[in-house]
N, C-alpha and C positions, 0 to 999 in steps of 0.2 A: 171216451177217449180223453186223454190227459192233454191239457194245453202244453204247447211247446215251451220248453224252458228257455228263457232268455239267458244268453251268456252273462255270467256275472262280471260286472265291471271291476277292474282292479281298484284297489283303494286310491283315494284322491292323491295321496303322496306319491304313489307309484306312477300316476299319469304325468306328474310334473317333474319327475326326477331328471329326465334328459334335458329339459329346459333349465332346470336349476344348475346342472353341471355346466351348461353352456354359459350361463350368467356368471358363475364363479370363474370360469376360464377367462371370459372377457374382462371381468373385474381385475384379475391378477395381471393380465397382459397390459391393461391400461395403467395399472399401478406401476408396473415395471417400466413402462415407457416414460411415465412422469419422473420416476427416480433417475433414470438414465439421462433424461433431458436436463434435470436440475443439476446433476453432477457436471454435465458438459457445459452448461451455462456458467456454473461456478468456476470451472477450470479455465474457461476462456476469459472471464473477467478478473479473476484473482491472480492468475499467473501471467498476465499480459506482460509482454516484454517490449522494450523500445529498441530492439535490434534493427528493425527496419526503418526507424526514424532516429532523429538525434535530439536529445536534450543535453545541453552542455552546462556545466557549472564552472565558473572561472573565479580566480581571485586576482586582485589587481597587481600582486607581486609574487615572486617565487620564494622570497625570504622576508621575514619580519623579525623585529627585535622583541624580546620578552615584554609582555604587556602592551605591545602595539596592537592596534585594532585592525584586523583584516576586514576587507570589504569584498563581498562576493556578488556575482551576477549569475542568474539562472536564465539561460536562453532556450526558448521553446521554438525549435525549428519544425515542429510537427504541425499537422493540420487539425489537431484536436486541442481542446482546452485541458489544461493540467491543473490538478488540485494538490497543493503542498500543505500539509497540516501545520498549524501554528500552535506551539505548545507553551506560549508565553504564560508565566514568567520564566519557564525553562528556555534554554538557548534555541535559536532557530536552526533548523536542519540537524543532522547528526554529526557530532564532532568526535574524532578518534585521535589518539596519540599512540605512536609506535613505541612499544616497550618490550625488549627481549624478543623481537621478531614477531610479536603479536599486536594486533590493533585493539586497544582498550578504549571504550567510550568514556569521554570526559563530560562532566556536567557543570553547569553554573546556573544561577537564577538571577534575574534582573534585581537590582537593588530595591526596587519598589514595584509592587504589583500595579500601581497606578499607571505605570508606563504601558501596561497591557490593556488599559481600560477601553481604548478605541480601536484596538487591533482586531482584525477578523479572525475567526477560528480556523480558517483555511485560506491560504493565498491562492487566488485564481490567476493562472498565467494563460492568457489568450494565445491562440495559434500565431506563430511567427512574431512573438513578443518577447521582451526581456524584463526581468525584475531585478533590481539591485538593492542590497541592504548591507548593514555592517553589524559587528558584534560590540558596538559601543556600550550597550547596557549590560554586558556580561564581561566585566573587566578581568576577572580571575581565570577565564577560560584558557588563555594562552600565557599563563604565568610561568611555565617551565619550558626550557629549551627542548627541542626535539623535532621529530617529523610528525606532521599533522595531516589528517584527511577529513574533508567535509563531504558528506553524502547527502543527496537530496531524496528524502522519502516521498515518493509520489504515490498517491492513493491508487491501489490496484496494480502496482508495478513492482516486480520483485528484483529486477536488475537495475540498481540505483546508479544514477550518474554521480561521479565523484571527482574530486581534485585533491592533489597532495601539495604540501608546501612545508618549508622549514621555519622554525622559530629558534632564533639564536640569542645568546646573551650579548649584552652591549660590548663585552670584551672580545667576542668571537667575530664581530663584524669585520 
């Protein structure tokens, strides 16, 4: 009598195929979750808005004469610390002049880079605090009469606080 034949085992690759499919599915699901989480975290931090809180920028007057030095104050009424980039020797904050119904950014540089030597790369404004500064080192910034706007670029915030004011020639006063 012949010995009973043992059933032939499927090749090794066939025995692990269902496990391999499950591992690939788990891998892609995990990868998808990581990508979605990264986009969600980026959306929350990069497009943060200050609609629910107030950051105020003020100037000390509504009208200045040409080449007069505006002084501004940033007031942080929020409960979080704000970081405002310092681009010295370029002008602080973003300055625009209205021309033909459009806001065009204007630029100036400090007369000497040495004025920036001890400046921080980012101004830190604590919660419920205020910071004041002027455009003393950027004398050509407001050399033309017109309507001006100052915007505060806060890191991670797209809706920027702003203030508008006029610059007039000495004869317009």
